[in-house]
C-alpha positions as CSV (number, residue, x, y, z in Angstrom):
1,X,31.1,75.1,10.6
2,X,30.8,78.6,9.3
3,X,34.3,78.7,7.9
4,X,36.8,76.5,6.1
5,X,40.1,75.3,7.6
6,X,43.2,74.5,5.6
7,X,45.3,71.3,6.1
8,X,48.6,71.2,4.4
9,X,50.2,67.8,3.7
10,X,54.0,68.0,2.9
11,X,56.0,65.0,1.9
12,X,59.4,64.2,0.3
13,X,57.7,61.2,-1.4
14,X,54.3,60.5,-2.9
15,X,52.3,61.6,0.2
16,X,50.3,58.4,0.4
17,X,51.3,57.8,4.0
18,X,50.1,61.3,5.0
19,X,46.9,60.9,3.0
20,X,46.0,57.6,4.8
21,X,46.7,59.0,8.2
22,X,44.7,62.1,7.6
23,X,41.8,60.2,6.1
24,X,41.6,57.9,9.2
25,X,41.9,60.9,11.6
26,X,39.3,63.1,9.8
27,X,36.8,60.2,9.9
28,X,36.5,60.9,13.7
29,X,35.2,64.4,13.1
30,X,31.8,65.4,11.7
31,X,30.6,68.6,10.2
32,X,34.0,70.1,9.5
33,X,34.9,71.9,6.3
34,X,38.5,71.0,5.6
35,X,40.5,72.0,2.5
36,X,43.4,69.6,2.0
37,X,46.4,70.8,0.1
38,X,49.0,68.3,-1.1
39,X,52.7,69.1,-1.5
40,X,54.5,65.9,-2.6
41,X,58.1,65.2,-3.7
42,X,59.6,68.2,-1.8
43,X,63.3,67.3,-1.7
44,X,65.3,70.6,-1.5
45,X,65.2,73.6,0.9
46,X,64.5,75.8,-2.2
47,X,61.3,73.8,-3.0
48,X,60.3,74.0,0.7
49,X,60.7,77.7,0.7
50,X,58.3,78.0,-2.3
51,X,55.8,75.7,-0.6
52,X,55.9,77.7,2.6
53,X,55.2,80.9,0.7
54,X,52.1,79.3,-0.7
55,X,51.1,77.9,2.8
56,X,51.5,81.4,4.2
57,X,48.7,82.6,1.9
58,X,46.3,79.9,3.2
59,X,47.5,79.3,6.8
60,X,46.4,76.1,8.6
61,X,47.7,73.0,10.2
62,X,50.8,71.5,8.5
63,X,51.4,67.8,8.6
64,X,54.6,66.4,7.1
65,X,56.8,63.4,6.4
66,X,60.3,64.7,5.7
67,X,63.5,62.9,6.5
68,X,66.0,65.5,5.4
69,X,67.0,67.8,8.3
70,X,67.7,70.9,6.2
71,X,64.3,70.7,4.5
72,X,62.6,70.1,7.9
73,X,64.4,73.1,9.3
74,X,62.9,75.4,6.6
75,X,59.4,74.1,7.3
76,X,59.6,74.2,11.1
77,X,61.2,77.7,11.3
78,X,58.8,79.2,8.8
79,X,55.8,77.6,10.6
80,X,57.1,79.1,13.9
81,X,57.5,82.6,12.2
82,X,53.9,82.3,10.9
83,X,52.5,81.0,14.1
84,X,51.4,77.7,12.5
85,X,51.4,74.3,14.1
86,X,53.4,71.7,12.3
87,X,53.4,67.9,13.1
88,X,55.7,65.2,11.8
89,X,53.4,62.2,11.7
90,X,56.0,59.5,11.6
91,X,58.5,60.8,14.2
92,X,56.7,59.3,17.3
93,X,56.6,55.8,15.7
94,X,60.2,55.9,14.4
95,X,61.5,57.2,17.8
96,X,59.6,54.3,19.5
97,X,60.9,51.7,17.0
98,X,64.6,52.7,17.2
99,X,65.3,51.6,20.8
100,X,62.9,48.6,20.4
101,X,64.6,47.3,17.3
102,X,68.1,48.4,18.4
103,X,68.7,49.9,14.9
104,X,69.0,53.5,13.8
105,X,66.4,54.6,11.1
106,X,67.6,55.5,7.6
107,X,66.7,59.0,6.5
108,X,65.8,58.0,2.9
109,X,62.8,59.7,1.2
110,X,60.1,57.4,0.0
111,X,61.9,54.3,1.4
112,X,58.5,52.7,2.2
113,X,57.7,52.7,-1.5
114,X,60.8,50.9,-2.7
115,X,60.2,48.4,-5.4
116,X,61.3,45.5,-3.2
117,X,60.2,41.9,-3.1
118,X,57.1,42.9,-1.2
119,X,56.1,45.3,-3.9
120,X,56.4,42.7,-6.6
121,X,54.6,40.2,-4.3
122,X,51.6,42.6,-4.3
123,X,51.6,42.9,-8.0
124,X,51.6,39.1,-8.4
125,X,48.8,38.8,-5.8
126,X,46.7,41.4,-7.8
127,X,47.2,39.5,-11.0
128,X,46.3,36.2,-9.4
129,X,43.2,37.7,-7.8
130,X,42.0,39.3,-11.0
131,X,42.4,36.0,-12.8
132,X,40.5,34.1,-10.1
133,X,37.6,36.5,-9.6
134,X,34.1,35.1,-9.3
135,X,35.1,31.4,-9.6
136,X,37.3,31.7,-12.6
137,X,40.2,29.1,-12.9
138,X,39.0,27.2,-9.8
139,X,41.6,24.4,-10.5
140,X,44.3,26.8,-9.1
141,X,42.7,27.0,-5.7
142,X,45.6,25.5,-3.9
143,X,47.8,28.3,-5.2
144,X,45.7,30.8,-3.3
145,X,46.5,32.2,0.1
146,X,42.8,32.9,0.9
147,X,39.6,31.5,-0.7
148,X,36.4,33.5,-0.1
149,X,33.0,31.8,-0.6
150,X,29.6,33.4,-0.4
151,X,26.3,34.0,-2.1
152,X,26.0,36.8,-4.7
153,X,26.5,40.4,-3.5
154,X,28.3,39.7,-0.3
155,X,31.3,41.8,-1.2
156,X,33.5,38.9,-2.3
157,X,35.2,40.7,-5.2
158,X,36.1,44.1,-3.5
159,X,37.3,42.2,-0.4
160,X,39.5,40.0,-2.5
161,X,41.0,43.0,-4.3
162,X,41.7,44.7,-1.0
163,X,43.4,41.6,0.3
164,X,45.4,41.3,-3.0
165,X,46.6,44.8,-2.5
166,X,47.9,43.7,0.9
167,X,49.8,40.9,-0.9
168,X,47.5,37.9,-0.5
169,X,46.6,35.8,-3.5
170,X,42.8,35.6,-3.1
171,X,40.2,33.5,-4.9
172,X,36.5,34.1,-4.5
173,X,33.9,31.4,-5.2
174,X,30.2,32.4,-5.8
175,X,27.6,30.1,-4.2
176,X,24.9,30.0,-6.9
177,X,21.7,28.0,-6.4
178,X,21.8,24.9,-8.7
179,X,25.4,25.5,-9.7
180,X,28.1,23.0,-8.7
181,X,30.8,24.0,-6.2
182,X,34.4,23.3,-7.4
183,X,35.4,19.9,-6.0
184,X,38.8,21.3,-5.1
185,X,37.1,23.4,-2.4
186,X,36.6,20.1,-0.4
187,X,40.1,18.7,-1.0
188,X,42.9,19.3,1.5
189,X,44.5,22.7,0.8
190,X,47.0,25.1,2.3
191,X,44.7,28.0,1.4
192,X,42.6,29.6,4.2
193,X,38.9,29.2,3.3
194,X,36.3,31.6,4.8
195,X,32.6,32.2,4.2
196,X,30.9,35.5,3.9
197,X,27.3,36.0,4.8
198,X,24.9,38.9,5.5
199,X,21.3,39.6,6.6
200,X,18.6,38.6,4.1
201,X,16.9,42.0,4.2
202,X,20.1,43.8,3.5
203,X,21.0,41.4,0.7
204,X,17.6,41.8,-1.0
205,X,18.0,45.5,-1.0
206,X,21.6,45.4,-2.4
207,X,20.4,43.0,-5.1
208,X,17.4,45.2,-6.0
209,X,19.7,48.2,-6.3
210,X,22.0,46.1,-8.6
211,X,19.1,45.2,-10.9
212,X,18.0,48.8,-11.0
213,X,21.5,49.8,-12.1
214,X,21.3,47.2,-14.8
215,X,17.8,48.4,-15.8
216,X,16.3,45.0,-15.2
217,X,13.0,45.1,-13.4
218,X,11.5,41.6,-14.3
219,X,10.4,39.4,-11.4
220,X,13.2,37.1,-10.4
221,X,14.1,34.7,-7.5
222,X,17.3,36.7,-7.2
223,X,15.5,39.2,-5.0
224,X,12.7,37.0,-3.7
225,X,12.9,37.3,0.1
226,X,12.2,33.6,0.7
227,X,14.6,32.4,-1.9
228,X,17.3,34.7,-0.6
229,X,16.8,33.5,3.0
230,X,17.1,29.9,1.7
231,X,20.4,30.8,-0.2
232,X,21.9,32.2,3.0
233,X,20.7,29.3,5.1
234,X,22.2,26.8,2.6
235,X,25.5,28.7,2.5
236,X,25.7,28.7,6.3
237,X,25.1,24.9,6.4
238,X,27.9,24.5,3.9
239,X,30.3,26.6,5.9
240,X,29.3,24.7,9.1
241,X,29.7,21.3,7.5
242,X,33.2,22.0,6.4
243,X,34.1,24.0,9.5
244,X,34.9,27.1,7.5
245,X,34.9,30.3,9.6
246,X,32.1,32.7,8.8
247,X,32.1,36.5,8.7
248,X,28.8,38.5,8.7
249,X,29.4,41.5,6.4
250,X,26.1,43.2,7.1
251,X,27.6,46.1,9.0
252,X,31.2,45.8,8.0
253,X,33.2,47.9,5.6
254,X,35.5,46.1,3.1
255,X,38.5,47.1,5.2
256,X,36.8,45.7,8.3
257,X,35.9,42.4,6.6
258,X,39.5,42.0,5.3
259,X,40.9,42.7,8.7
260,X,38.6,40.1,10.2
261,X,39.7,37.5,7.6
262,X,43.4,38.2,8.3
263,X,42.8,37.8,12.0
264,X,41.1,34.5,11.6
265,X,43.8,33.3,9.2
266,X,46.5,34.2,11.7
267,X,44.6,32.4,14.5
268,X,44.3,29.3,12.3
269,X,48.1,29.3,11.6
270,X,48.8,29.7,15.4
271,X,46.5,26.8,16.3
């Protein structure tokens, strides 16, 4: 594009919801130059008037999450006067939920970020996952919601942290040639165990990049193609032997891998 467009995100809370929605939506467009402007914690008509004055100087699309009618009125009327398009991103969902649930929505700013039991559950899950990263404290496996196993550099740690942020206590166990696997992995457990794998070529490249970052260039079996293929084959045999579901992360993002794990977990619980 030969010009920049402005996108204004107005919220009566932190603006995290808007940011997530916009990030997902913009991912569908290529070659666009978008300047995002954030206006969080707007909770009075006076504040809204000041924001709209700034928006008028850099006109563009206005997206908002505002529950207070008087504040919304200022935004909507000013946008109409300026000829700007404004969109309330949550309204369609809330309007669909009200008749479905049979309950009227509460107009409370930032309600989705309330420090409720779910919030503290996520904090607990994060602490648990950090303590159980890369095979640490394996004796607590039965306290986990999810156990991820895989060879080195198959995205076990970032996937675990993503799941922890969703509230799932997650342990990840590295499968290292010659190193014993915690015996508790093979004992009956309530935790959902899943294996991660990837293509040998992709894994070799990731490991080489890792060694370069660490400034280690000595020959090692860690990046030997035949050894890597053997590692992956042995891991798959282990997964198959214990009937653990397997996810190939070769072309998956962390978010996609986590979503696949949760889908498999849900299926196992319904079975």
